[in-house]
C-alpha positions in Angstrom: 91.4 97.5 95.7 94.4 99.5 96.9 93.0 99.8 100.4 92.3 96.0 100.5 95.9 95.2 99.5 97.4 97.9 101.8 95.5 96.5 104.8 96.4 92.9 104.0 100.1 93.9 103.5 99.8 96.0 106.7 98.7 93.0 108.8 101.5 90.8 107.4 104.1 93.5 107.9 103.1 94.5 111.5 102.6 90.9 112.7 105.9 89.8 111.2 107.5 92.8 113.0 105.8 91.9 116.2 106.9 88.3 115.9 110.5 89.4 115.2 110.4 91.5 118.4 109.3 88.5 120.4 111.4 85.7 118.9 113.0 86.7 115.7 112.3 85.2 112.3 114.4 82.1 113.0 115.3 81.2 116.6 118.3 79.1 117.5 118.0 77.2 120.8 119.0 74.0 122.6 117.0 70.9 121.7 114.4 69.9 124.2 114.9 73.0 126.4 112.4 75.8 127.0 113.7 79.3 126.5 112.8 80.3 130.0 115.5 78.1 131.5 118.2 79.3 133.8 120.0 75.9 134.1 121.3 75.2 130.6 122.4 78.3 128.6 123.3 78.4 124.9 126.7 79.5 123.9 126.8 82.7 121.7 129.9 81.4 119.8 128.2 78.2 118.5 130.2 76.5 115.7 128.9 77.6 112.4 127.5 81.0 113.5 130.0 82.8 111.2 128.4 81.0 108.2 124.9 81.8 109.5 125.6 85.5 109.8 126.9 85.6 106.2 124.0 83.6 104.8 122.2 85.5 102.0 119.0 87.0 103.4 120.2 87.2 107.0 120.3 90.7 108.3 121.7 90.1 111.8 121.8 87.6 114.7 120.7 88.9 118.1 121.5 87.1 121.4 118.6 87.1 123.8 118.1 86.0 127.4 114.5 85.1 128.5 113.2 85.1 132.0 109.6 84.9 133.3 108.7 87.5 135.9 105.8 88.9 137.9 105.3 92.7 137.7 103.8 94.5 140.6 102.6 98.1 140.7 100.6 99.0 143.8 97.8 96.4 144.0 98.2 95.4 140.3 100.2 92.4 139.4 100.7 90.6 136.1 102.9 87.9 134.6 105.3 89.0 131.8 108.2 87.7 129.8 111.5 89.6 130.2 113.7 89.6 127.1 117.3 90.8 127.5 118.9 92.0 124.3 122.0 94.1 123.4 121.0 97.8 123.6 117.9 96.9 125.6 118.6 99.8 127.9 121.0 101.0 130.7 121.3 98.9 133.8 117.9 98.1 135.4 116.0 100.2 132.8 113.4 98.6 130.7 110.9 99.3 127.9 107.4 97.9 128.5 104.5 97.3 126.1 101.6 99.7 126.1 99.2 96.9 127.0 101.1 96.2 130.2 101.3 99.9 131.0 97.5 100.0 130.8 97.0 96.8 132.9 99.2 97.8 135.8 99.1 101.6 135.5 102.7 102.3 134.6 104.3 105.0 132.5 107.7 106.2 131.6 109.7 107.2 134.6 107.9 104.9 137.1 109.6 102.2 139.2 108.5 98.7 138.4 108.9 96.0 141.1 109.4 92.6 139.6 109.6 89.1 141.2 111.6 86.3 139.5 110.7 82.8 140.8 113.2 80.1 140.6 115.2 78.1 143.2 114.7 81.2 145.2 112.6 84.4 144.7 114.7 87.3 143.4 113.4 90.9 143.5 114.5 93.6 141.1 113.3 97.2 140.9 113.4 98.4 137.3 113.0 101.9 136.0 110.5 102.2 133.1 112.5 104.0 130.4 109.9 104.0 127.7 106.5 102.5 126.6 106.4 100.9 123.2 103.3 100.1 121.2 103.1 96.3 121.2 101.8 94.9 118.0 100.6 91.6 119.4 98.5 93.4 121.9 96.8 90.7 123.9 97.5 90.1 127.5 99.3 86.8 126.7 102.0 88.4 124.6 103.6 90.9 127.0 107.4 91.2 126.5 109.4 93.6 128.6 112.6 94.6 126.8 115.6 94.8 129.2 119.4 94.9 128.9 121.2 91.7 128.0 123.7 92.1 130.9 120.9 92.5 133.5 119.3 89.3 132.5 122.6 87.4 132.4 123.5 88.6 135.9 120.0 87.6 137.1 120.6 84.0 135.8 124.3 84.0 137.0 125.5 83.6 133.4 128.6 84.8 131.7 128.5 87.3 128.7 128.8 84.4 126.3 125.8 82.5 127.7 122.2 83.2 126.4 118.8 81.6 126.1 118.6 81.8 122.3 120.1 83.4 119.2 117.5 85.1 117.1 118.0 85.5 113.3 116.4 88.5 111.7 115.9 88.2 108.0 116.6 91.2 105.7 113.3 91.1 103.8 110.2 90.5 106.0 107.9 90.8 103.0 109.1 87.4 101.6 106.7 84.6 101.8 106.4 81.9 104.4 108.3 79.4 102.2 111.4 81.7 102.2 111.4 81.9 106.0 111.1 78.1 106.3 113.8 77.6 103.8 116.2 79.9 105.7 115.4 78.0 108.9 116.3 74.7 107.2 119.5 76.2 105.8 120.5 77.5 109.3 119.7 74.2 110.9 121.8 72.3 108.3 124.8 74.7 108.9 124.5 74.1 112.7 124.2 70.4 112.3 127.3 69.9 110.2 129.3 72.4 112.2 128.6 70.7 115.6 131.3 68.5 117.0 130.6 64.8 117.7 130.6 65.4 121.5 127.9 68.0 121.5 124.4 68.0 120.2 123.5 70.5 117.4 121.3 73.5 118.3 117.8 73.6 116.8 116.7 76.3 114.3 113.0 77.0 114.5 111.2 79.4 112.2 108.5 81.8 113.5 106.2 79.9 111.1 106.4 76.8 113.2 106.3 78.7 116.5 103.2 80.7 115.6 101.3 78.7 113.0 98.0 80.2 114.0 99.1 83.7 113.2 100.4 82.8 109.7 97.3 80.7 108.9 95.2 83.8 109.9 97.4 85.9 107.5 96.9 83.4 104.7 93.1 83.6 105.3 93.2 87.4 105.0 95.2 87.1 101.7 92.6 84.7 100.4 89.8 87.1 101.3 91.6 89.9 99.6 92.1 87.9 96.4 88.3 87.3 96.2 87.7 91.0 96.9 90.0 92.0 94.0 88.4 89.5 91.6 84.9 90.7 92.6 85.9 94.4 92.3 87.5 93.9 88.9 84.4 92.1 87.6 82.0 94.8 88.9 84.2 97.6 87.5 84.6 95.8 84.2 80.9 95.3 83.7 80.1 98.9 84.8 82.5 100.0 82.1 81.0 97.6 79.6 77.5 99.0 80.2 78.9 102.6 80.0 80.6 101.9 76.7 77.5 100.2 75.3 75.5 103.3 76.1 78.1 105.5 74.5 77.9 103.3 71.3 74.1 103.4 71.2 74.0 107.1 71.6 76.4 107.5 68.7 75.0 104.7 66.4 74.3 107.2 63.6 77.8 108.6 63.8 79.1 105.0 63.5 77.0 104.5 60.5 78.2 107.7 58.8 81.9 106.8 59.5 81.4 103.3 58.1 79.7 104.7 55.0 82.7 107.0 54.5 85.0 104.0 54.4 86.3 103.9 58.0 87.0 100.3 59.1 85.3 98.7 62.1 88.7 98.4 63.9 89.4 102.1 63.6 85.9 103.0 64.9 86.3 100.7 67.8 89.7 102.2 68.7 88.1 105.7 68.8 85.5 104.6 71.4 88.1 102.5 73.3 90.3 105.6 73.6 87.3 107.5 75.1 86.6 104.6 77.5 90.3 104.5 78.4 90.2 108.2 79.3 87.3 107.6 81.6 89.0 104.5 83.2 92.2 106.5 83.9 90.2 109.4 85.3 88.4 107.1 87.7 91.6 105.3 88.7 93.3 108.7 89.4 90.4 109.6 91.7 90.5 106.2 93.3 94.2 106.4 93.9 93.9 109.8 95.5 91.2 108.6 97.9 93.0 105.4 98.8 96.4 107.1 99.4 94.6 109.8 101.5 93.0 107.0 103.6 96.2 105.1 104.0 98.1 108.3 105.1 95.5 109.3 107.6 95.1 105.8 109.0 98.9 105.2 109.1 99.5 108.4 111.0 96.5 108.5 113.4 95.4 104.8 113.7 91.9 106.2 113.6 90.1 102.9 113.0 90.7 100.7 116.0 90.4 96.9 116.4 90.0 94.5 119.3 93.5 92.9 119.8 92.0 89.8 121.3 90.4 89.0 118.0 92.7 90.7 115.4 96.1 90.6 117.2 96.4 94.3 116.6 94.8 97.3 118.2 94.3 99.2 115.0 93.9 98.6 111.2 97.4 98.6 109.8 98.3 99.9 106.3 101.4 99.3 104.4 102.0 100.5 100.8 104.7 99.2 98.5 105.3 101.4 95.4 105.7 98.3 93.2 102.5 96.8 94.6 100.7 100.1 93.9 102.0 100.2 90.4 101.1 96.5 89.8 97.5 96.9 91.1 96.9 99.9 88.8 98.5 98.3 85.8 96.6 95.0 86.3 93.3 96.7 86.9 93.7 98.9 83.8 94.6 96.0 81.5 91.8 93.7 82.7 89.2 96.4 82.3 90.4 97.3 78.8 90.3 93.7 77.8 86.7 93.4 79.1 85.9 96.5 77.0 86.8 94.7 73.9 83.5 92.8 74.3 81.1 95.8 73.7 83.5 97.2 71.0 82.4 94.2 68.8 79.0 95.9 68.6 80.5 98.2 66.0 80.7 95.4 63.4 77.0 94.8 63.8 76.0 98.3 62.8 74.6 98.5 59.2 75.3 102.0 57.8 72.4 101.8 55.3 69.9 101.4 58.1 71.4 103.9 60.6 72.0 106.7 58.0 68.4 106.2 56.6 67.0 106.3 60.1 69.0 109.5 60.7 
């Protein structure tokens, strides 16, 4: 149960992080314009941005400049999306995704020749400063991180002109509804802050930009829910059968205790305490195994995936202490409630018959 929830949470956490890297949680851009557009930049000092930055749940606002490019290394070429951000690197130094490094045979320290096609073809030679493990590892999601100033100079823009402003939310574990609500709040602020002469910028959540990813995450959560229900039922009925065997093996003891005046409830509590000890021992072992698996998988990425099908190249795990505590508490309570069923057997025991049989 812990592994199922950790993997589900891991997918959501890593894919949200990958989406934030590509476009942020909420993206502010010009209406009707594509991001890869060198003709009409967006102003960094949009009216209302001060209110957006202080909005509860907003961690930061990152200016970004996008530009499509063609990377060439020897005989290998591949189309990529350059993203210029503050702190993206020194002049003409970039960070490339590991998928691109594998496709064109690049590594840290290599030169990367890039062609930018527009009104005229521009050529730049970048230095690969680092290779980062891209979460969205398919060949269609290759983002090269560059310096903001490099991309602005390439487009002929001033320091206040960008392609988009990306809003990063402070808590990426919040649900889809929270992200959409923040996008609507930001859009409302920009709308009422815009002057009559200019059109308000558009705030788009990652949920609307990548609906297939979030639908896939919801499907995983649904599967995990069914797994948890099934595991709880199986564990509960295993414990029920175990407690029934324990009761049947001690039926004469139950009869003696009842003949001595002990009430049914008190006898049931004795057996429930024994069952509770067994449940807690099993949960302790299960927690140890689950945490060991999560630690090993998180450090080594031992179990791999095909990123074309699963968006990630490995099975992600993410453990939240509150989630861990909640799963253990819910499992324990549900199993103990199910164990009340066989404990009713105590009231059916006739001490006259059991003691005589003994």
